[in-house]
Kinemage of the C-alpha trace (Angstrom):
@kinemage 1
@onewidth
@group {chain A} dominant
@subgroup {mainchain}
@vectorlist {calphas} color= white
{ca met a 1} P 0.000 0.000 0.000
{ca ser a 2} L 1.154 3.482 -0.783
{ca lys a 3} L 2.972 5.669 1.699
{ca his a 4} L 0.672 8.316 3.156
{ca thr a 5} L 1.883 11.577 4.635
{ca thr a 6} L 0.050 14.188 6.643
{ca his a 7} L 1.658 17.438 7.754
{ca asn a 8} L 0.443 19.418 10.766
{ca pro a 9} L -3.237 18.409 10.579
{ca thr a 10} L -5.861 20.428 12.438
{ca asp a 11} L -9.559 20.060 13.242
{ca glu a 12} L -12.370 21.892 14.981
{ca ser a 13} L -13.439 19.159 17.404
{ca thr a 14} L -14.624 19.869 20.932
{ca ala a 15} L -13.117 18.828 24.255
{ca glu a 16} L -10.840 15.780 24.221
{ca ala a 17} L -13.101 13.918 26.594
{ca thr a 18} L -15.864 13.623 24.006
{ca ser a 19} L -15.900 11.386 20.983
{ca gly a 20} L -17.356 13.927 18.591
{ca ser a 21} L -18.981 17.317 18.167
{ca asn a 22} L -21.270 18.802 15.549
{ca ser a 23} L -22.391 16.598 12.696
{ca pro a 24} L -19.783 16.230 9.922
{ca pro a 25} L -20.506 16.859 6.258
{ca glu a 26} L -22.597 14.150 4.657
{ca asn a 27} L -19.695 12.946 2.529
{ca ala a 28} L -17.274 12.873 5.437
{ca leu a 29} L -16.212 9.787 6.725
{ca ile a 30} L -15.462 6.697 7.732
{ca glu a 31} L -18.174 4.382 6.537
{ca thr a 32} L -16.637 1.528 4.561
{ca asp a 33} L -17.998 -1.528 2.801
{ca val a 34} L -17.380 -3.559 5.932
{ca thr a 35} L -20.481 -4.023 8.060
{ca val a 36} L -19.776 -2.131 11.260
{ca gly a 37} L -20.169 -4.244 14.387
{ca ser a 38} L -21.796 -7.016 12.400
{ca asp a 39} L -23.652 -9.677 14.311
{ca ser a 40} L -21.623 -12.394 12.585
{ca ser a 41} L -18.305 -11.143 13.924
{ca arg a 42} L -19.679 -10.877 17.448
{ca thr a 43} L -21.430 -14.242 17.546
{ca thr a 44} L -18.877 -16.423 15.804
{ca gly a 45} L -15.944 -15.250 17.900
{ca arg a 46} L -13.837 -14.300 14.867
{ca ala a 47} L -11.057 -11.864 15.668
{ca asp a 48} L -10.912 -9.853 12.454
{ca thr a 49} L -8.422 -7.002 12.256
{ca ile a 50} L -10.092 -3.690 13.096
{ca val a 51} L -7.091 -1.345 13.515
{ca ser a 52} L -3.777 -1.708 11.708
{ca ala a 53} L -0.692 0.339 10.944
{ca glu a 54} L 1.901 -0.018 8.193
{ca gly a 55} L 5.220 1.780 8.439
{ca leu a 56} L 3.812 4.393 10.793
{ca asp a 57} L 6.159 7.212 11.796
{ca val a 58} L 5.124 10.089 14.042
{ca tyr a 59} L 7.170 13.236 14.634
{ca tyr a 60} L 6.814 16.211 16.916
{ca asp a 61} L 8.754 18.811 14.954
{ca asp a 62} L 12.134 17.096 14.490
{ca asp a 63} L 11.696 14.554 17.294
{ca gln a 64} L 10.577 11.117 16.143
{ca ala a 65} L 8.105 9.520 18.564
{ca leu a 66} L 7.203 6.402 16.548
{ca thr a 67} L 9.446 4.555 14.116
{ca asp a 68} L 8.139 2.289 11.356
{ca val a 69} L 5.338 0.723 13.404
{ca thr a 70} L 3.461 -2.109 11.694
{ca ile a 71} L 0.740 -3.925 13.648
{ca glu a 72} L -2.668 -5.578 13.250
{ca ile a 73} L -5.078 -5.326 16.174
{ca pro a 74} L -8.010 -7.768 16.349
{ca glu a 75} L -11.527 -6.693 17.219
{ca his a 76} L -13.268 -7.705 20.434
{ca arg a 77} L -9.977 -8.334 22.167
{ca val a 78} L -8.000 -6.399 24.759
{ca thr a 79} L -4.650 -5.282 23.384
{ca ala a 80} L -2.140 -3.803 25.845
{ca met a 81} L 0.674 -1.397 24.946
{ca ile a 82} L 3.604 -1.544 27.346
{ca gly a 83} L 7.092 -0.075 27.478
{ca pro a 84} L 9.135 2.566 29.306
{ca ser a 85} L 8.077 6.201 29.530
{ca gly a 86} L 8.597 8.149 26.337
{ca cys a 87} L 8.583 5.130 24.033
{ca gly a 88} L 5.577 6.223 21.975
{ca lys a 89} L 2.728 4.174 23.465
{ca ser a 90} L 0.389 7.107 24.022
{ca thr a 91} L 1.428 8.657 20.717
{ca phe a 92} L 0.322 5.499 18.946
{ca leu a 93} L -2.975 5.529 20.830
{ca arg a 94} L -3.640 9.154 19.906
{ca ser a 95} L -2.808 8.421 16.284
{ca ile a 96} L -5.622 5.890 15.994
{ca asn a 97} L -8.414 8.441 16.464
{ca arg a 98} L -6.336 11.383 15.247
{ca met a 99} L -6.049 13.146 18.585
{ca asn a 100} L -2.538 14.084 17.473
{ca asp a 101} L -4.240 16.423 15.012
{ca arg a 102} L -4.694 18.721 17.990
{ca ile a 103} L -0.921 19.067 18.371
{ca pro a 104} L 0.408 21.578 15.791
{ca ala a 105} L 3.922 20.082 15.858
{ca ala a 106} L 2.712 16.569 15.049
{ca arg a 107} L 3.463 15.035 11.673
{ca ile a 108} L 2.342 11.601 10.527
{ca asp a 109} L 3.998 9.424 7.874
{ca gly a 110} L 2.825 5.973 6.881
{ca asp a 111} L -0.595 4.355 6.987
{ca leu a 112} L -3.064 3.722 9.790
{ca tyr a 113} L -6.299 1.889 9.071
{ca phe a 114} L -9.646 1.478 10.764
{ca arg a 115} L -11.574 -1.320 9.059
{ca glu a 116} L -9.304 -1.083 6.011
{ca lys a 117} L -9.909 2.655 5.611
{ca asn a 118} L -6.860 4.877 6.043
{ca val a 119} L -7.909 7.297 8.779
{ca tyr a 120} L -5.571 9.967 7.392
{ca asp a 121} L -7.188 10.022 3.954
{ca asp a 122} L -8.493 13.446 2.977
{ca asp a 123} L -12.124 12.298 3.000
{ca val a 124} L -12.038 11.131 6.635
{ca asp a 125} L -13.591 13.533 9.104
{ca pro a 126} L -11.753 13.227 12.451
{ca val a 127} L -14.860 14.101 14.443
{ca ala a 128} L -16.807 11.300 12.763
{ca leu a 129} L -13.843 9.000 13.363
{ca arg a 130} L -13.911 9.709 17.101
{ca arg a 131} L -17.537 8.673 17.240
{ca lys a 132} L -16.379 5.204 16.275
{ca ile a 133} L -13.154 5.274 18.297
{ca gly a 134} L -13.754 6.657 21.797
{ca gln a 135} L -11.092 7.431 24.361
{ca val a 136} L -10.669 7.408 28.131
{ca phe a 137} L -7.786 9.388 29.580
{ca gln a 138} L -5.350 8.877 32.424
{ca ser a 139} L -7.045 11.106 34.985
{ca pro a 140} L -10.830 11.102 35.406
{ca asn a 141} L -12.204 14.207 33.706
{ca pro a 142} L -15.983 14.416 34.170
{ca phe a 143} L -17.647 17.609 33.066
{ca pro a 144} L -19.062 19.977 35.742
{ca lys a 145} L -22.497 18.637 34.935
{ca ser a 146} L -24.872 16.108 36.402
{ca ile a 147} L -24.136 12.408 36.095
{ca tyr a 148} L -26.970 12.153 33.588
{ca asp a 149} L -25.752 15.067 31.485
{ca asn a 150} L -22.171 13.759 31.471
{ca val a 151} L -23.327 10.541 29.828
{ca ala a 152} L -25.842 12.202 27.506
{ca tyr a 153} L -23.399 14.894 26.384
{ca gly a 154} L -21.944 13.057 23.400
{ca leu a 155} L -25.349 12.052 22.082
{ca arg a 156} L -26.584 15.627 22.320
{ca ile a 157} L -23.665 17.303 20.570
{ca gln a 158} L -23.782 14.685 17.825
{ca gly a 159} L -27.392 15.570 17.191
{ca thr a 160} L -28.659 12.069 17.906
{ca ala a 161} L -30.412 12.791 21.198
{ca asp a 162} L -33.780 13.254 19.483
{ca glu a 163} L -33.387 9.958 17.650
{ca val a 164} L -32.892 7.758 20.695
{ca asp a 165} L -34.524 7.178 24.048
{ca leu a 166} L -32.048 9.295 25.993
{ca asp a 167} L -33.008 7.822 29.366
{ca ala a 168} L -32.490 4.304 28.036
{ca ala a 169} L -29.192 5.267 26.398
{ca val a 170} L -27.862 6.779 29.625
{ca glu a 171} L -28.892 3.719 31.618
{ca arg a 172} L -27.318 1.399 29.049
{ca ala a 173} L -24.013 3.273 29.171
{ca leu a 174} L -23.950 3.422 32.971
{ca arg a 175} L -24.711 -0.299 33.152
{ca gly a 176} L -21.980 -0.925 30.612
{ca ala a 177} L -19.567 0.966 32.858
{ca ala a 178} L -20.730 -0.999 35.936
{ca leu a 179} L -21.914 2.222 37.560
{ca trp a 180} L -25.709 2.184 37.259
{ca asp a 181} L -26.468 0.475 40.572
{ca glu a 182} L -24.294 2.981 42.422
{ca val a 183} L -25.722 6.166 40.898
{ca lys a 184} L -29.229 5.399 39.615
{ca asp a 185} L -30.812 7.360 42.470
{ca gln a 186} L -28.575 10.415 42.065
{ca leu a 187} L -28.458 11.059 38.328
{ca asp a 188} L -29.061 14.778 38.922
{ca ser a 189} L -26.026 15.051 41.208
{ca ser a 190} L -22.762 16.446 39.897
{ca gly a 191} L -20.344 13.966 38.386
{ca leu a 192} L -17.629 15.796 40.295
{ca asp a 193} L -19.116 14.558 43.567
{ca leu a 194} L -18.268 10.936 42.770
{ca ser a 195} L -15.155 9.162 44.030
{ca gly a 196} L -12.132 8.950 41.729
{ca gly a 197} L -12.926 5.410 40.640
{ca gln a 198} L -16.566 6.264 40.035
{ca gln a 199} L -15.543 9.334 38.035
{ca gln a 200} L -13.376 7.180 35.786
{ca arg a 201} L -16.251 4.761 35.221
{ca leu a 202} L -18.465 7.761 34.475
{ca cys a 203} L -15.956 8.792 31.827
{ca ile a 204} L -16.095 5.268 30.417
{ca ala a 205} L -19.899 5.499 30.334
{ca arg a 206} L -19.620 8.827 28.518
{ca ala a 207} L -17.229 7.280 25.991
{ca ile a 208} L -19.424 4.273 25.225
{ca ala a 209} L -22.767 6.124 25.168
{ca pro a 210} L -22.445 6.916 21.413
{ca asp a 211} L -21.768 3.172 20.880
{ca pro a 212} L -18.251 3.272 19.392
{ca glu a 213} L -16.494 0.216 18.029
{ca val a 214} L -13.092 0.829 19.616
{ca leu a 215} L -12.307 2.124 23.104
{ca leu a 216} L -8.848 3.583 23.672
{ca met a 217} L -7.702 3.723 27.294
{ca asp a 218} L -4.564 5.658 28.212
{ca glu a 219} L -3.409 4.436 31.633
{ca pro a 220} L -6.989 4.537 32.955
{ca thr a 221} L -6.111 3.236 36.428
{ca ser a 222} L -2.842 5.055 37.154
{ca ala a 223} L -4.591 7.775 39.174
{ca leu a 224} L -6.760 5.344 41.143
{ca asp a 225} L -6.327 3.407 44.369
{ca pro a 226} L -5.936 -0.404 44.098
{ca val a 227} L -9.592 -1.144 44.848
{ca ala a 228} L -10.878 1.293 42.240
{ca ala a 229} L -8.264 0.067 39.764
{ca ser a 230} L -9.404 -3.510 40.280
{ca lys a 231} L -12.977 -2.540 39.406
{ca ile a 232} L -11.792 -0.947 36.171
{ca glu a 233} L -9.794 -4.061 35.307
{ca asp a 234} L -12.853 -6.256 35.846
{ca leu a 235} L -14.873 -3.865 33.715
{ca ile a 236} L -12.405 -4.007 30.823
{ca ala a 237} L -12.984 -7.739 30.390
{ca asp a 238} L -16.722 -7.091 30.096
{ca leu a 239} L -16.225 -4.191 27.701
{ca ala a 240} L -14.252 -6.398 25.302
{ca glu a 241} L -17.405 -8.391 24.633
{ca glu a 242} L -18.918 -5.315 22.976
{ca tyr a 243} L -15.921 -3.205 21.991
{ca thr a 244} L -12.307 -3.528 20.943
{ca val a 245} L -10.184 -2.261 23.834
{ca ile a 246} L -6.666 -0.891 23.327
{ca ile a 247} L -5.007 0.089 26.589
{ca val a 248} L -1.721 1.782 27.421
{ca thr a 249} L -0.358 0.772 30.799
{ca his a 250} L 2.890 1.050 32.733
{ca asn a 251} L 1.724 -1.770 34.978
{ca met a 252} L 3.027 -4.991 33.460
{ca gln a 253} L 1.099 -7.108 35.959
{ca gln a 254} L -2.054 -5.360 34.821
{ca ala a 255} L -1.240 -6.036 31.175
{ca ala a 256} L -0.659 -9.690 31.975
{ca arg a 257} L -3.971 -9.921 33.829
{ca ile a 258} L -6.347 -8.204 31.455
{ca ser a 259} L -5.031 -8.375 27.887
{ca asp a 260} L -5.265 -10.944 25.132
{ca asn a 261} L -2.407 -9.453 23.113
{ca thr a 262} L 0.502 -7.266 24.128
{ca ala a 263} L 2.657 -4.880 22.118
{ca val a 264} L 6.040 -3.867 23.531
{ca phe a 265} L 7.475 -0.485 22.571
{ca leu a 266} L 10.996 0.514 23.505
{ca thr a 267} L 13.021 3.716 23.365
{ca gly a 268} L 12.907 5.381 19.979
{ca gly a 269} L 9.263 4.553 19.411
{ca thr a 270} L 10.019 1.124 18.005
{ca leu a 271} L 7.562 -1.756 18.293
{ca val a 272} L 9.955 -4.571 19.125
{ca glu a 273} L 7.483 -7.400 19.713
{ca tyr a 274} L 3.771 -8.043 19.416
{ca asp a 275} L 2.152 -11.364 20.258
{ca asp a 276} L -0.422 -12.990 22.486
{ca thr a 277} L 0.098 -11.910 26.062
{ca ala a 278} L 1.127 -15.316 27.377
{ca thr a 279} L 3.943 -15.523 24.835
{ca ile a 280} L 5.161 -12.004 25.565
{ca phe a 281} L 5.387 -12.618 29.300
{ca glu a 282} L 6.467 -16.244 29.322
{ca asn a 283} L 8.556 -16.735 26.186
{ca pro a 284} L 9.353 -13.484 24.362
{ca ala a 285} L 11.330 -13.771 21.144
{ca asp a 286} L 13.337 -10.592 21.684
{ca asp a 287} L 15.883 -10.480 24.511
{ca arg a 288} L 15.139 -6.795 25.030
{ca val a 289} L 11.545 -7.629 25.866
{ca glu a 290} L 12.629 -10.185 28.453
{ca asp a 291} L 15.055 -7.644 29.921
{ca tyr a 292} L 12.306 -5.048 30.168
{ca ile a 293} L 9.776 -7.407 31.716
{ca thr a 294} L 12.269 -8.713 34.244
{ca gly a 295} L 13.350 -5.186 35.185
{ca lys a 296} L 16.870 -5.278 33.766
{ca phe a 297} L 16.185 -1.983 32.024
{ca gly a 298} L 13.364 0.464 31.452
């Protein structure tokens, strides 16, 4: 496939915590010939590739953050990205739904596909893309709104609130984030009044309310206590039944516990090994991966 280059992209999307804003032009996209979230793929257990990269390089001005990354990520699986700080894990995550567009110094070379459509093609609207690829960030960031309005926010700004039963959609998202039973009697209360772990699950509910296909999670438990982190880990396994989950984590034990596949990035933004998680942690092919996992460097 041909080399694709994008220089200093920009967009007019709203706050990072949402997965979209105003409706894109009718010809914008990301709809492809592939049936999105087809029943067959979910019921047969097939793990078709949903996100892939070929020769992906990312630069911030003259600094290269990712180097020639090629990877295929299967749908309805949990894929973990591990490696030392500064190795490009979060950069890769942000590249998938084009959050790097918000960074003027960012430059993308190579190809990155969502369901075989290059997300950096000129006809792809990044706001529409983020409706299909939601994101949860490191620190909980609920809006200063009610619990209900936090979850409904994405549906409203996308213009779909009048097309759905908003109450049912909010309940579905809160149940999906394992939060409904804890907050169902206080939906009018501020999301900021929740505990840290509850706030992060509220952010997950907000991200899944528009029903994306992929959920990106950038160290979603690093700011939480062990009990709250454990609840998020349990939730991730449930989320993978409905969504493809790609998670960045510095916690190798966490990666080993929750992921099906693991990608190991090392200094220089190089993807040095990618395999099923058991192989990565028990019998890695690259000595550098074993050294990193065993704490010899990193």
